[in-house]
TIVEX-532615 format. One line per field, with one value per residue (C-alpha): x, y, z; residue number from 1; residue in one letter. Coordinates in pm, whole numbers, plus 50000, padded with zeros to 5 digits. Example, Ala and Ser with C-alpha at 12.3 -4.5 7.8 and 13.67 -1.06 7.14 Angstrom:
2
u = 51230	51367
v = 49550	49894
w = 50780	50714
pos = 1	2
code = A	S
This chain:
115
u = 49556	49446	49299	48988	48802	49025	49322	49652	49613	49328	49442	49740	49493	49286	49446	49551	49245	49419	49641	49368	49142	49406	49462	49138	49165	49462	49318	48979	49177	49341	49056	48891	49231	49294	49665	49929	49929	50160	50469	50450	50161	50214	50531	50733	50959	51308	51455	51148	50999	50585	50565	50477	50430	50132	50272	50017	50138	49992	50062	50434	50537	50523	50280	50316	50132	50311	50139	50104	49855	49613	49300	49291	49340	49614	49650	49770	50078	50239	50143	50475	50622	50935	51066	51437	51579	51407	51173	50896	50925	51258	51263	50966	51137	51182	50852	50663	50856	50776	50388	50398	50495	50302	49965	50037	50102	49764	49853	49627	49277	49233	49015	48805	48913	48584	48600
v = 50641	50979	51354	51449	51133	51057	50803	50867	50598	50657	51013	50850	50611	50889	50983	50588	50427	50108	50062	50089	49831	49607	49716	49660	49266	49233	49380	49183	48855	48867	48916	48625	48451	48297	48489	48390	48561	48449	48637	48712	48904	49055	49058	49196	49460	49388	49663	49784	49621	49595	49717	49457	49581	49435	49388	49354	49448	49735	49929	49813	49867	49691	49858	49840	49996	50025	49902	49787	49551	49684	49486	49277	49511	49619	50018	50161	50406	50514	50403	50340	50190	49997	49934	49857	49901	50199	50304	50584	50801	50786	50701	50516	50350	50653	50804	50480	50446	50822	50747	50501	50661	50961	50703	50547	50877	50975	51265	51106	50915	50550	50582	50244	50177	50118	49943
w = 50640	50502	50602	50573	50481	50163	50194	50070	49855	49693	49635	49470	49239	49134	48783	48709	48683	48525	48778	49034	48883	48874	49253	49319	49134	49368	49744	49638	49564	49883	50106	49989	50153	50440	50608	50513	50200	49937	49962	49612	49616	50014	50222	50495	50393	50485	50693	50811	51171	51102	50728	50476	50125	49860	49487	49147	48829	48558	48280	48231	48590	48929	49188	49500	49847	50148	50463	50854	50995	51229	51424	51121	50830	50604	50676	50320	50371	50014	49657	49464	49163	49052	48703	48621	48975	48949	49276	49255	49446	49524	49865	49912	50268	50437	50370	50471	50775	50840	50769	50956	51290	51174	51173	51489	51640	51543	51280	51074	51022	50892	50612	50501	50192	49959	49640
pos = 1	2	3	4	5	6	7	8	9	10	11	12	13	14	15	16	17	18	19	20	21	22	23	24	25	26	27	28	29	30	31	32	33	34	35	36	37	38	39	40	41	42	43	44	45	46	47	48	49	50	51	52	53	54	55	56	57	58	59	60	61	62	63	64	65	66	67	68	69	70	71	72	73	74	75	76	77	78	79	80	81	82	83	84	85	86	87	88	89	90	91	92	93	94	95	96	97	98	99	100	101	102	103	104	105	106	107	108	109	110	111	112	113	114	115
code = X	X	X	X	X	X	X	X	X	X	X	X	X	X	X	X	X	X	X	X	X	X	X	X	X	X	X	X	X	X	X	X	X	X	X	X	X	X	X	X	X	X	X	X	X	X	X	X	X	X	X	X	X	X	X	X	X	X	X	X	X	X	X	X	X	X	X	X	X	X	X	X	X	X	X	X	X	X	X	X	X	X	X	X	X	X	X	X	X	X	X	X	X	X	X	X	X	X	X	X	X	X	X	X	X	X	X	X	X	X	X	X	X	X	X
């Protein structure tokens, strides 16, 4: 999801090459597996109907992307991290829910993510 052909997650990963490479490994792995995917890699977000998160580790923290399923694809809404009970950005769930509503209302373009 993004504006002007640039995805929000792509923009967030632009200055994080190690995190981006690890995310590519996880995304490729999941793309080759039939659903349902293993919950340790991808699962529904509690208290957020219709939202899911993809998880991986890189650079000493747990990284996650919130998103939703749309026409057989995972639409990425927000990149966030988790370390020692601290989520960055703070308020990631509220942001993800708002991005989901905005995306479904057509306020963002769905941008194909390429590796």
